[in-house]
C-alpha positions in Angstrom: 24.2 -158.3 -61.5 21.2 -156.0 -61.8 19.3 -155.5 -65.0 17.4 -152.3 -65.6 14.5 -152.3 -68.2 12.7 -149.1 -67.1 13.6 -146.0 -65.2 12.2 -145.6 -61.7 9.3 -143.1 -61.5 9.0 -143.0 -57.7 11.9 -143.4 -55.3 11.7 -145.2 -52.0 13.9 -144.7 -49.0 16.9 -147.0 -49.4 19.5 -148.4 -47.0 22.3 -147.9 -49.6 22.6 -145.3 -52.4 25.2 -146.0 -55.1 26.0 -143.8 -58.1 27.0 -144.4 -61.7 28.9 -141.5 -63.2 28.4 -141.1 -67.0 29.3 -138.7 -69.8 26.6 -137.3 -72.0 27.4 -139.9 -74.7 27.2 -142.7 -72.2 23.9 -141.4 -70.9 22.5 -141.7 -74.5 23.2 -145.5 -74.8 20.1 -147.4 -74.0 21.9 -150.8 -73.8 25.2 -151.1 -71.9 27.0 -152.7 -69.1 27.9 -150.3 -66.2 29.7 -150.6 -63.0 28.6 -148.3 -60.2 31.2 -146.0 -58.6 31.0 -148.4 -55.7 31.7 -151.5 -57.9 28.3 -153.1 -58.4 27.6 -154.3 -62.0 24.4 -153.0 -63.6 23.1 -153.8 -67.1 20.9 -151.4 -69.0 18.3 -152.7 -71.4 16.2 -149.5 -71.7 13.8 -148.6 -74.5 15.4 -147.0 -77.6 15.9 -143.2 -77.5 16.1 -143.2 -73.7 18.5 -140.5 -72.5 19.5 -140.7 -68.8 19.6 -137.4 -66.9 21.6 -136.4 -63.8 19.6 -137.6 -60.8 17.7 -140.3 -62.6 17.2 -143.4 -60.5 18.0 -146.7 -62.2 16.9 -148.8 -59.3 15.1 -147.8 -56.1 14.1 -150.5 -53.7 14.4 -150.5 -49.9 17.8 -152.2 -50.1 19.4 -150.1 -52.8 19.1 -147.0 -55.0 21.3 -146.5 -58.0 21.4 -142.9 -59.2 22.9 -141.4 -62.4 25.5 -138.6 -62.0 26.5 -136.5 -65.0 30.3 -136.6 -65.3 32.3 -133.4 -65.8 33.3 -133.1 -69.4 35.5 -130.8 -71.5 33.0 -128.2 -72.6 33.1 -124.7 -74.2 30.8 -122.0 -72.8 30.1 -119.5 -75.5 29.3 -116.0 -74.4 28.2 -114.0 -77.4 28.2 -110.2 -77.0 24.8 -109.7 -78.6 21.8 -111.7 -79.9 23.0 -111.6 -83.5 26.3 -113.2 -82.6 24.5 -115.7 -80.5 22.2 -116.6 -83.4 25.2 -117.0 -85.7 26.9 -119.3 -83.2 23.7 -121.3 -82.7 23.2 -121.6 -86.5 26.8 -122.8 -86.9 26.5 -125.4 -84.1 23.3 -126.6 -85.7 25.0 -127.0 -89.1 27.7 -129.1 -87.4 24.9 -131.2 -85.7 26.4 -130.4 -82.2 24.3 -130.9 -79.1 23.9 -127.6 -77.2 22.9 -126.7 -73.7 21.3 -123.3 -73.5 21.9 -121.8 -70.1 19.7 -119.1 -68.5 22.4 -116.5 -68.7 22.3 -116.7 -72.6 25.4 -118.9 -72.6 25.6 -121.7 -75.1 27.5 -124.8 -73.8 28.7 -127.6 -76.1 31.4 -130.3 -76.0 34.9 -129.0 -76.7 36.7 -129.9 -79.9 39.5 -128.3 -81.9 37.6 -127.1 -85.0 35.0 -125.3 -82.8 37.8 -123.8 -80.7 39.6 -122.5 -83.8 36.4 -121.1 -85.4 35.4 -119.2 -82.2 39.0 -117.8 -81.9 39.1 -116.7 -85.5 35.6 -115.1 -85.2 36.5 -113.2 -82.1 33.7 -114.7 -80.1 34.2 -114.9 -76.3 34.3 -118.4 -74.9 35.5 -120.3 -71.8 36.8 -123.8 -71.7 35.9 -125.8 -68.6 35.2 -129.2 -67.1 31.5 -129.3 -66.3 28.5 -131.7 -66.6 26.8 -131.4 -70.0 23.0 -131.5 -70.2 22.0 -130.5 -73.8 18.5 -129.4 -74.6 16.8 -132.3 -76.2 13.3 -130.9 -76.9 13.5 -130.8 -80.7 13.0 -133.6 -83.2 15.5 -134.6 -85.8 15.0 -133.5 -89.4 15.9 -136.8 -90.9 13.1 -139.3 -91.5 
């Protein structure tokens, strides 16, 4: 069993590379027991508010590297026809406290759920459902003390 207390800042060349595939929600848990895709047990005991990102190395020593892989998830890619509609969608997602990934093409990606699907359909806003990794933008601070 491996215990991880801090993320690796510099990787070393390793004989073996293993991966741990995690959803966004799982990447937000700073304490958890994981099993690599190859079957090795890893325990996380990271500082609070640590969010793992695709490609992060949990362990990197000459014998082994354990790397995080973002799992494909059910997402909705929202393709607003103009900036006003995009702002309206972003406002609504914020009101619902939904994490959002803003893509360079102006697409807003969020996790799929029925109420959002229904609202977008009723509003006539273009969207596409897909299975893709989800990497929300986490630059802002929460508004709750």
